[in-house]
PASERO-661753 format. One record per residue (C-alpha): chain; x, y, z. Coordinates in Angstrom, 2 decimals, always signed. Example, Ala and Ser with C-alpha at 12.3 -4.5 7.8 and 13.67 -1.06 7.14 Angstrom:
2
ATOM  kolmi        x        y        z
ATOM      A   +12.30    -4.50    +7.80
ATOM      A   +13.67    -1.06    +7.14
This chain:
148
ATOM  kolmi        x        y        z
ATOM      A   +45.89   -32.05   -10.64
ATOM      A   +49.46   -31.40   -11.72
ATOM      A   +52.29   -31.10    -9.24
ATOM      A   +52.69   -27.47   -10.24
ATOM      A   +49.01   -26.72    -9.49
ATOM      A   +49.28   -28.59    -6.20
ATOM      A   +52.35   -26.57    -5.22
ATOM      A   +50.71   -23.27    -6.16
ATOM      A   +47.64   -24.11    -4.07
ATOM      A   +49.86   -25.11    -1.18
ATOM      A   +51.77   -21.81    -1.43
ATOM      A   +48.48   -19.98    -0.92
ATOM      A   +47.57   -22.16    +2.07
ATOM      A   +51.00   -21.62    +3.58
ATOM      A   +50.76   -17.87    +3.09
ATOM      A   +47.39   -17.83    +4.85
ATOM      A   +48.84   -19.93    +7.66
ATOM      A   +51.88   -17.69    +8.05
ATOM      A   +54.37   -20.50    +7.41
ATOM      A   +57.17   -18.42    +5.91
ATOM      A   +59.78   -21.17    +5.58
ATOM      A   +57.29   -23.46    +3.83
ATOM      A   +56.28   -20.64    +1.48
ATOM      A   +59.93   -20.04    +0.58
ATOM      A   +60.56   -23.70    -0.27
ATOM      A   +57.30   -24.12    -2.19
ATOM      A   +57.89   -20.97    -4.23
ATOM      A   +61.37   -22.21    -5.10
ATOM      A   +59.86   -25.50    -6.32
ATOM      A   +57.21   -23.70    -8.37
ATOM      A   +59.95   -21.57    -9.91
ATOM      A   +62.12   -24.61   -10.74
ATOM      A   +59.22   -26.43   -12.41
ATOM      A   +58.30   -23.34   -14.41
ATOM      A   +61.93   -22.87   -15.44
ATOM      A   +62.21   -26.50   -16.53
ATOM      A   +59.02   -26.10   -18.60
ATOM      A   +60.37   -22.96   -20.21
ATOM      A   +63.71   -24.63   -20.96
ATOM      A   +62.03   -27.68   -22.49
ATOM      A   +59.65   -25.60   -24.57
ATOM      A   +56.56   -27.48   -23.41
ATOM      A   +54.39   -27.96   -20.36
ATOM      A   +55.89   -30.69   -18.18
ATOM      A   +54.05   -33.95   -17.67
ATOM      A   +53.69   -35.50   -14.21
ATOM      A   +56.88   -37.57   -14.46
ATOM      A   +58.94   -34.57   -15.61
ATOM      A   +57.61   -32.52   -12.69
ATOM      A   +58.57   -35.28   -10.26
ATOM      A   +62.02   -35.41   -11.86
ATOM      A   +62.45   -31.71   -11.02
ATOM      A   +61.41   -32.38    -7.41
ATOM      A   +63.84   -35.31    -7.13
ATOM      A   +66.63   -33.12    -8.53
ATOM      A   +65.86   -30.40    -5.98
ATOM      A   +65.76   -32.93    -3.15
ATOM      A   +69.15   -34.27    -4.23
ATOM      A   +70.48   -30.71    -4.36
ATOM      A   +69.33   -30.12    -0.78
ATOM      A   +70.92   -33.36    +0.46
ATOM      A   +74.22   -32.43    -1.21
ATOM      A   +74.03   -28.97    +0.38
ATOM      A   +73.51   -30.54    +3.81
ATOM      A   +76.67   -32.61    +3.38
ATOM      A   +78.65   -29.62    +2.14
ATOM      A   +77.45   -27.37    +4.96
ATOM      A   +78.27   -30.00    +7.57
ATOM      A   +81.73   -30.54    +6.08
ATOM      A   +82.28   -26.78    +6.15
ATOM      A   +81.09   -26.45    +9.75
ATOM      A   +78.02   -24.42    +8.78
ATOM      A   +75.46   -26.07   +11.04
ATOM      A   +73.46   -22.82   +10.96
ATOM      A   +72.55   -23.54    +7.32
ATOM      A   +71.90   -27.26    +7.73
ATOM      A   +68.49   -26.90    +9.41
ATOM      A   +67.00   -24.91    +6.51
ATOM      A   +68.22   -27.42    +3.94
ATOM      A   +66.95   -30.34    +6.05
ATOM      A   +63.55   -28.68    +6.25
ATOM      A   +63.49   -28.17    +2.46
ATOM      A   +64.58   -31.76    +1.79
ATOM      A   +61.90   -33.07    +4.16
ATOM      A   +59.18   -30.97    +2.55
ATOM      A   +60.19   -32.13    -0.93
ATOM      A   +60.25   -35.72    +0.33
ATOM      A   +56.60   -35.32    +1.42
ATOM      A   +55.66   -34.27    -2.11
ATOM      A   +57.36   -37.22    -3.81
ATOM      A   +55.85   -40.70    -4.15
ATOM      A   +56.88   -43.11    -1.41
ATOM      A   +60.31   -44.62    -2.07
ATOM      A   +60.50   -48.40    -2.15
ATOM      A   +62.36   -49.80    +0.83
ATOM      A   +65.63   -51.72    +0.73
ATOM      A   +63.96   -55.14    +0.90
ATOM      A   +61.62   -54.34    -2.01
ATOM      A   +64.50   -52.92    -4.02
ATOM      A   +66.68   -55.97    -3.36
ATOM      A   +63.85   -58.28    -4.45
ATOM      A   +63.36   -56.19    -7.61
ATOM      A   +67.08   -56.32    -8.42
ATOM      A   +67.22   -60.08    -7.85
ATOM      A   +64.21   -60.63   -10.11
ATOM      A   +65.62   -58.47   -12.89
ATOM      A   +69.04   -60.13   -12.70
ATOM      A   +67.33   -63.50   -13.01
ATOM      A   +65.11   -62.32   -15.90
ATOM      A   +67.98   -60.73   -17.84
ATOM      A   +70.44   -63.51   -17.10
ATOM      A   +73.06   -60.94   -16.06
ATOM      A   +76.02   -62.44   -14.22
ATOM      A   +78.97   -60.06   -14.52
ATOM      A   +79.63   -56.46   -13.46
ATOM      A   +79.86   -55.56   -17.17
ATOM      A   +76.09   -56.07   -17.39
ATOM      A   +75.38   -53.65   -14.55
ATOM      A   +74.19   -50.85   -16.87
ATOM      A   +71.58   -53.04   -18.52
ATOM      A   +70.28   -54.25   -15.16
ATOM      A   +70.20   -50.71   -13.72
ATOM      A   +68.20   -49.43   -16.70
ATOM      A   +65.49   -52.03   -16.11
ATOM      A   +65.53   -51.56   -12.32
ATOM      A   +65.09   -47.80   -12.55
ATOM      A   +62.38   -48.08   -15.23
ATOM      A   +60.39   -50.64   -13.23
ATOM      A   +60.83   -48.71    -9.98
ATOM      A   +59.21   -45.75   -11.72
ATOM      A   +61.33   -43.15    -9.97
ATOM      A   +60.58   -44.58    -6.53
ATOM      A   +64.07   -46.03    -6.05
ATOM      A   +67.24   -44.24    -5.00
ATOM      A   +69.67   -44.80    -7.85
ATOM      A   +72.67   -44.84    -5.53
ATOM      A   +71.24   -47.60    -3.36
ATOM      A   +70.02   -49.56    -6.39
ATOM      A   +73.47   -49.31    -7.91
ATOM      A   +75.09   -50.67    -4.73
ATOM      A   +72.71   -53.63    -4.64
ATOM      A   +73.21   -54.46    -8.33
ATOM      A   +76.99   -54.17    -7.92
ATOM      A   +76.97   -56.51    -4.88
ATOM      A   +74.78   -59.05    -6.67
ATOM      A   +76.83   -59.10    -9.86
ATOM      A   +80.22   -59.10    -8.11
ATOM      A   +79.49   -61.88    -5.68
C-alpha cells in the first residue's frame, strides 16, 4: 500500500474518530504528495513519497524554531503535533551510535582522510542510510571524523 493510500485511509479513520487536528495534518500531507506527483508528471514511488514527508517534517521543525524565536508559543504546539505525526509515518531514524558506526565504516572503505572528501563520504552515507539518517547530524559526524 502506498503512503498516499495509507494517508487517505487514515484521514477517513480520523474523520470518523473526530480527531480534527489529525485530519488537518493528514489532509495537508495528502495534498503535498498529490502536488509533488502533479509537478513531477508521474505517480510517485514509495521513496519519493517519503521524501515529501521528510520535507514537510523539516518544514514543521523550522516553523517551530521561527515561532519560538518570534515569541509565538501559541503556534508552536500545532507545529509540534504535525511534526510528531509525520515522524510516526516515517521509517525509524537510525540512532547516533549506528550513524557514527556507518560513517566510520564508509570513511575506512573510501579511504577518505581530509575535509575535502566530505561530499563523497556524505553521498555514500546518505545512500546507505536509505533516508533514515538526519543529514545535518550525519554531516557533523563526517566533519568531526575528517577534521580530527
